[in-house]
C-alpha positions in Angstrom: 84.8 126.2 87.8 88.4 126.4 86.4 90.7 123.4 85.8 92.5 124.2 89.1 89.3 124.1 91.1 88.2 120.9 89.6 91.6 119.4 90.9 90.8 120.4 94.3 89.6 117.7 96.8 86.2 118.2 98.6 88.0 119.5 101.8 89.9 122.1 99.8 86.5 123.0 97.9 84.8 123.6 101.3 87.6 125.9 102.2 87.7 127.8 99.0 83.7 128.2 99.2 84.2 129.6 102.8 86.6 132.2 101.3 84.5 133.2 98.5 81.6 134.0 100.9 83.7 136.2 103.0 86.0 134.3 105.4 89.2 136.2 105.5 92.2 134.3 104.5 93.9 135.2 107.6 91.2 133.7 109.9 92.1 130.2 108.5 93.4 127.9 111.4 93.5 124.2 111.4 94.1 121.7 114.1 95.3 118.0 114.6 93.5 116.8 117.8 94.9 113.4 119.2 93.7 111.9 122.4 97.0 110.8 124.3 95.9 107.3 125.1 98.1 105.4 122.8 100.6 105.8 120.0 99.5 107.3 116.8 99.1 104.9 113.7 99.1 105.1 109.8 95.5 106.4 109.8 96.6 109.4 112.0 99.5 110.1 109.4 96.9 110.8 106.8 95.0 113.0 109.3 98.3 114.6 110.2 99.2 115.2 106.5 95.8 116.6 105.7 95.6 119.0 108.4 99.4 120.3 108.3 99.2 120.1 104.4 96.2 122.5 104.6 98.3 124.8 106.8 101.2 124.8 104.3 98.8 125.2 101.1 96.9 128.1 102.6 100.1 129.5 104.8 97.6 129.2 107.9 98.6 128.1 111.6 97.9 124.5 112.7 97.4 123.8 116.4 98.6 120.6 118.0 95.8 120.0 120.5 95.6 116.9 122.7 92.1 116.1 123.8 92.9 115.0 127.1 89.6 114.7 128.9 89.9 110.9 130.0 92.6 110.8 132.7 92.0 107.2 133.2 93.6 106.2 129.8 96.0 109.3 129.1 99.6 109.3 129.6 102.5 111.9 129.4 104.3 108.9 127.4 101.7 109.2 124.9 101.9 113.0 124.6 105.7 112.8 124.1 105.2 110.0 121.4 102.9 111.9 119.4 105.0 115.1 119.5 107.8 113.2 118.2 105.9 111.4 115.5 104.4 114.6 114.2 107.9 116.3 114.1 109.5 113.2 112.6 106.9 113.4 109.7 108.1 116.8 109.0 105.6 119.1 110.4 105.6 122.1 112.8 102.6 123.1 114.9 101.9 126.8 115.8 100.4 126.2 119.2 100.6 123.3 121.5 97.3 123.1 123.2 95.2 120.7 125.6 91.7 120.4 126.3 92.6 120.6 129.9 93.8 124.1 129.4 90.1 125.0 129.0 88.7 123.1 132.0 87.8 126.0 134.1 86.2 127.9 130.8 84.2 124.8 130.0 83.1 124.6 133.6 82.1 128.2 133.7 80.0 127.6 130.6 78.4 124.6 132.0 77.3 126.7 135.2 75.9 129.0 132.7 74.0 126.4 130.9 72.5 125.4 134.2 71.5 128.9 135.1 69.8 129.3 131.5 67.8 125.9 132.0 70.0 124.2 129.4 71.6 121.7 131.7 70.7 119.5 134.6 72.3 116.9 137.1 71.1 113.5 136.4 71.2 110.8 139.2 70.1 107.8 137.3 72.2 104.7 136.9 73.7 104.1 133.6 71.5 101.1 133.1 68.2 103.2 133.8 69.7 105.9 131.5 70.2 103.2 128.7 66.6 102.4 128.9 65.2 105.9 129.4 67.2 107.0 126.1 64.9 104.9 123.9 66.1 103.3 120.4 66.7 104.8 116.9 63.2 104.0 116.1 61.5 104.9 119.5 61.9 108.4 121.2 63.5 108.6 124.8 61.5 109.4 127.8 62.6 112.4 130.2 64.6 111.8 133.1 63.0 112.0 136.4 65.6 114.4 137.4 65.1 116.5 134.3 63.1 119.2 136.1 65.4 119.9 138.9 65.5 123.5 139.9 68.3 125.7 139.1 69.4 126.0 142.6 69.5 122.2 143.2 71.4 121.6 140.0 73.9 124.4 140.7 74.5 122.9 144.1 74.9 119.2 142.9 77.2 120.4 140.2 79.4 122.4 142.6 79.6 119.4 145.0 80.5 117.0 142.0 83.3 119.5 141.3 84.4 119.3 144.8 84.6 115.5 144.8 81.8 114.9 147.4 80.3 112.2 145.4 81.8 108.8 144.0 82.2 107.8 140.4 78.9 107.2 138.7 76.5 108.9 141.1 75.6 111.8 139.1 76.3 113.1 135.6 75.5 116.7 134.1 73.4 116.5 131.0 72.5 119.1 128.4 68.8 119.6 128.1 67.8 119.3 124.5 65.3 116.8 123.5 64.5 113.2 124.5 62.5 112.9 121.2 65.3 114.0 118.8 65.9 111.6 115.7 69.6 111.9 116.4 70.3 109.8 119.6 73.2 112.0 120.4 70.8 114.8 120.8 68.9 113.1 123.5 70.2 115.0 126.5 73.9 114.2 125.9 76.3 113.8 129.0 78.4 116.9 129.5 80.3 115.8 132.7 81.1 112.7 134.6 82.5 112.1 137.9 86.0 110.6 137.6 88.4 110.5 140.7 91.6 110.0 138.6 94.8 111.7 138.5 95.3 113.8 135.3 98.7 113.9 133.7 98.6 117.6 133.7 95.9 118.9 136.2 96.8 116.4 138.8 93.9 115.9 141.1 92.6 119.4 140.9 89.3 118.1 139.2 86.9 115.3 140.0 84.6 115.9 137.0 85.7 115.8 133.4 84.1 116.9 130.3 82.8 114.5 127.6 84.5 114.8 124.2 81.5 116.1 122.5 81.3 119.0 125.0 84.9 119.8 125.0 86.0 119.4 121.4 83.9 122.0 119.7 84.2 124.5 122.5 88.1 124.0 122.4 88.0 124.6 118.6 86.2 127.8 119.5 88.5 129.1 122.0 91.5 128.5 119.6 89.5 130.0 116.9 89.7 126.8 114.7 88.2 127.9 111.2 87.8 124.3 110.1 87.6 121.1 112.2 88.3 118.1 110.1 87.5 114.7 111.5 86.6 111.1 110.4 83.2 110.1 109.2 82.2 108.3 112.5 81.8 111.9 113.9 79.2 112.9 111.1 76.4 112.2 113.6 78.2 114.4 116.1 78.0 117.5 114.0 74.4 118.4 115.1 75.4 118.3 118.5 78.9 120.1 117.8 76.7 123.0 116.3 74.2 123.1 119.1 76.9 123.4 121.9 78.6 126.2 119.7 75.0 127.9 119.3 74.9 128.5 122.9 78.2 130.4 123.4 78.8 131.7 119.9 79.8 135.4 119.6 79.3 136.6 116.1 82.3 138.7 116.4 84.4 135.7 116.4 85.2 132.9 113.9 82.7 130.1 114.1 84.5 126.7 113.6 83.0 124.4 110.9 83.1 120.5 111.4 83.3 118.3 108.2 84.0 114.7 107.8 86.1 112.6 105.6 86.6 108.7 105.4 89.0 106.7 107.3 91.7 104.9 105.1 92.1 101.3 106.5 95.4 99.6 105.6 95.2 95.9 104.7 96.8 93.3 106.9 96.9 95.2 109.8 94.5 97.2 112.4 94.3 100.8 113.1 92.4 100.9 116.3 94.3 102.2 119.3 92.3 99.9 121.6 93.3 96.6 119.5 97.0 97.9 119.1 97.3 98.4 122.9 95.7 94.6 123.2 98.6 93.5 120.8 101.1 95.3 123.2 99.6 94.0 126.5 99.2 90.6 125.4 102.8 90.4 123.9 101.9 89.5 120.5 104.3 92.2 119.8 107.4 93.8 121.7 105.9 97.3 122.1 104.1 100.2 120.5 107.2 100.7 118.3 107.4 97.2 117.1 108.4 97.0 113.5 105.4 94.9 112.5 102.9 97.5 114.0 101.0 100.0 112.1 102.1 102.8 114.6 104.1 105.8 113.2 106.9 104.8 115.6 106.8 101.1 114.4 107.0 102.4 110.8 110.1 104.7 111.8 111.7 101.9 113.5 111.2 99.6 110.7 113.1 102.0 108.4 110.2 103.8 106.6 111.0 107.4 105.8 108.8 110.4 106.6 108.9 111.4 102.8 107.5 107.9 102.0 104.5 108.1 104.3 103.7 111.6 103.2 103.7 110.4 99.7 101.6 107.6 100.7 98.9 109.7 102.2 99.1 112.2 99.4 98.5 109.2 96.8 95.7 107.8 98.5 94.2 111.4 99.2 91.0 111.8 101.0 87.5 110.5 100.2 83.8 110.4 101.7 83.7 106.7 101.5 85.6 104.4 103.9 87.8 101.9 102.0 90.7 99.4 102.3 94.0 100.4 101.0 96.4 97.6 100.2 99.7 97.8 102.1 101.6 97.1 98.9 100.9 100.8 98.0 102.4 101.8 101.1 105.4 99.7 100.7 105.9 100.8 97.1 105.9 104.5 98.4 108.6 103.4 100.9 110.7 101.3 98.2 110.5 104.1 95.8 111.8 106.8 98.4 114.6 104.3 99.6 116.0 103.5 96.0 116.9 107.3 95.8 118.3 107.8 99.1 119.7 104.5 100.6 123.3 103.8 100.1 124.1 100.4 98.5 126.2 97.8 100.6 126.8 94.0 100.5 125.3 91.5 102.9 125.0 87.8 102.8 121.7 86.4 104.9 121.8 82.8 103.9 125.5 81.9 103.4 127.5 79.5 101.6 131.6 79.3 101.6 133.0 80.0 98.1 136.6 79.4 97.7 138.7 80.8 94.8 141.2 78.1 94.5 143.6 80.0 92.3 143.6 83.1 94.1 146.8 83.2 96.2 146.3 82.3 99.9 146.8 85.1 102.5 146.4 87.7 99.7 143.8 90.7 100.4 142.8 93.7 98.2 140.7 96.7 98.6 138.1 97.2 95.6 136.3 100.3 94.9 132.4 100.0 95.1 129.8 102.9 94.4 127.5 103.7 97.1 124.6 104.4 94.9 123.8 104.1 91.2 121.0 106.7 91.7 123.1 109.3 93.4 126.7 109.7 92.1 127.2 112.4 95.1 127.2 109.5 97.6 130.7 108.5 96.1 132.7 105.3 96.6 133.9 103.1 99.4 136.6 100.6 99.7 135.5 96.8 100.1 138.0 94.3 101.2 138.5 90.8 99.0 140.1 87.6 99.7 140.2 84.1 98.7 137.3 82.9 100.9 133.8 84.7 100.5 130.4 84.2 101.5 127.6 84.2 98.8 123.9 83.7 99.0 123.1 79.8 99.0 120.3 80.7 96.4 122.9 82.1 94.1 124.4 78.5 93.2 123.1 75.5 91.7 125.1 72.6 90.9 122.8 72.1 87.8 120.5 74.6 86.5 118.4 75.4 83.3 119.0 78.3 80.9 117.0 80.6 83.0 119.2 80.6 86.0 121.6 83.4 85.5 123.7 83.0 88.6 126.6 80.6 89.5 126.7 77.1 88.3 129.3 74.3 87.6 131.1 75.2 84.5 129.6 78.6 84.0 130.8 82.2 84.6 129.4 85.2 86.8 130.7 88.3 87.9 131.3 89.0 91.7 130.0 92.6 92.2 132.7 95.2 92.0 135.3 92.3 91.8 136.1 89.5 89.2 134.8 86.9 87.0 134.5 83.6 88.7 133.9 80.0 87.2 132.1 77.2 89.1 134.6 74.3 89.3 133.3 71.9 92.0 131.5 71.4 95.3 132.2 70.0 98.8 129.4 68.2 100.5 128.7 67.0 104.0 127.6 63.5 104.8 124.0 64.5 104.2 124.7 65.7 100.8 124.5 69.4 101.7 127.0 71.8 99.8 129.3 73.1 102.4 131.9 75.0 100.0 131.8 75.9 96.4 135.3 75.9 94.7 135.7 78.2 91.7 138.5 79.8 89.6 138.9 83.5 88.9 140.1 85.6 85.8 142.8 87.7 87.3 142.6 90.3 84.4 138.7 90.8 84.8 138.6 93.1 87.9 135.7 95.6 87.5 136.8 99.0 86.5 140.4 98.1 85.4 139.5 98.9 81.8 141.0 95.5 80.5 139.4 93.6 77.9 138.7 90.7 80.2 137.0 93.1 82.6 134.6 94.3 79.7 133.4 90.6 79.0 129.8 90.1 79.3 128.7 87.3 81.6 125.2 85.8 82.4 124.8 87.4 85.9 126.3 89.5 88.8 126.2 88.2 92.3 127.0 90.0 95.7 129.5 88.5 98.3 131.3 89.4 101.3 135.0 88.6 102.5 134.8 85.9 105.2 137.9 87.2 107.1 136.5 90.7 107.2 132.5 89.9 107.4 130.9 91.6 110.5 128.1 89.2 112.0 125.0 91.0 112.7 121.4 90.1 113.9 118.9 90.5 111.0 115.2 90.6 111.9 113.1 89.6 108.9 109.4 91.1 109.2 106.3 89.8 107.5 102.8 91.2 107.6 101.4 90.9 111.1 98.2 89.3 110.1 97.5 86.9 107.2 94.2 88.1 106.3 93.7 91.3 104.4 91.1 92.8 106.8 91.6 91.1 110.1 89.0 93.5 111.7 86.4 93.0 109.0 84.5 90.2 110.6 83.2 91.2 114.0 82.3 87.6 114.5 85.8 86.4 114.4 88.4 87.8 117.0 90.9 89.7 114.9 93.9 87.9 117.0 92.9 84.6 115.1 94.6 86.1 112.0 98.0 86.9 113.7 100.7 85.6 111.3 102.9 83.1 113.3 105.6 83.9 110.9 105.6 87.5 111.2 109.1 87.6 112.6 112.3 85.6 111.6 115.7 86.3 113.4 118.8 85.0 111.5 122.6 86.0 111.4 123.8 88.0 108.5 127.4 88.6 107.4 127.9 92.3 106.3 130.7 94.1 104.6 132.9 95.9 107.2 132.0 99.4 106.1 128.7 98.8 108.1 130.7 98.6 111.5 130.0 102.0 112.3 126.4 102.2 111.2 124.1 104.2 113.7 120.4 103.7 114.8 118.0 104.6 112.2 120.4 104.6 109.2 118.9 102.9 106.1 120.7 100.8 103.5 119.9 98.8 100.4 121.5 95.4 101.0 122.2 94.7 97.3 119.9 92.3 95.6 118.2 91.5 98.8 116.2 94.5 99.9 116.1 97.7 102.3 117.3 97.4 105.8 117.5 99.7 108.8 119.8 99.8 112.1 117.6 98.9 114.9 117.7 100.7 118.2 118.7 97.5 119.9 122.1 97.9 118.1 125.1 98.2 120.1 128.9 98.6 119.4 129.3 94.9 120.3 126.5 93.6 118.1 124.6 95.3 115.1 121.0 94.6 114.8 119.3 95.2 111.4 115.4 95.3 110.5 114.2 94.4 107.1 112.3 97.5 106.0 111.2 96.1 102.5 112.0 93.9 99.8 113.2 95.1 96.3 110.0 94.1 94.8 106.4 93.0 95.9 106.7 89.4 96.7 103.0 89.4 98.1 101.6 90.1 94.9 102.4 86.7 93.7 101.5 85.0 96.8 98.1 86.5 96.7 97.3 86.0 93.1 98.0 82.3 93.7 95.6 82.3 96.7 
């Protein structure tokens, strides 16, 4: 095997082997097949990147297929959200397909199964079926309806389709073997009666195909060459192949199902059912709450498509399920935003600073670079005046030698501005500092080229001019769960681990250049972190979400624990 081949992951090795064994390159076709019963999450992002990435690497088409076989849980809202997420991640599908496109073909095949003695209508209750199906260590027993005549089965199945029976009275089962070791092969259900409105077929159908019946046959109808799914579907592969064997035409491509491991993310859950619970019980505001592991939540929080794609590529795919630390995802986000996000100044925990020797009423405009990483982003003008806000944490009355910010009697540089020296403080009746008084060196303006401007001082701090500052609502997000694996202990309700401090809302003061910031725009608040304009913003009130800090603060917290 060549060095190039050794670097392939096991999915790519499967494809390469099939190509060597005679599969034509132009027959390659992949698919991403979500069920539209919720919003996509970070686990789906990995599957999207896998399938569409294979499409790019092999120059093969990729279908977006909605497995919409359960109208009780599926909605057009979810279809629209899924399409929006896939497009946002930067991928284009070849065909937009739906399992419901194939309801007639699936039904016609099922009728043929009955005629061939490979399917029958069962009229047992679900409780009776559960007993009759046996256990993993004991074989099942035949249904009392297993040997119904072809004529009776055809009549009952047509009446099921016509809506003559209530939910739960009959099902259609494949006739395989009640003694099979794989319990999924013990006469699996192909159709159930479901009187429910479908988001695409309306009320045309009163019976709906089960996932195992619809999925492989949909792959076959679309001529998908490789059907990749997560490990929980490994036991389903035998049934996938059995169903295909009954209808396969050797002149066509036969889909191949292969499985890869889920990549679970720490401090969150990636079950659509549990994410739905969080929304319905109002632990979060919506599916796109920035604390959610949904793609729409990550988008709203300010994560970039490139960072999520890079995360998916970094963790790769594997044959064993494992837990990926969320700090790796945050690293990928931080790394991308460092290259692309303009730098601005904002103060989130303000204390007033007065430059006592700066002329009252004077204002000036100072030049500030938009990015140290990308010179093409240019410069902007920032207003400066006598009274400023600085971060409260950037001042200490008395400090040790390791404190490189402002103290009484020491100098620091105001970013893009002047060198100042702490002189005195004003306190309220409780001893809290309300104002810091300082003096400035008039000749030390940044970029002026004077000797004073090139003088080295211990630190640089950011600021905003009080007269020009814009007030904004700033939402500080923390991890939604305090436990790294909230879903790991089946004896404990995952909601027990919800972090009560996952959201803090404060008022921030921003430089005026942000007045025109639009929904979705991302910025680095210098020395604080990366922030994104939220969709709740308006011309009257800016709202920013904290995307991620400048460094991983959780690593220190967890090492102490």
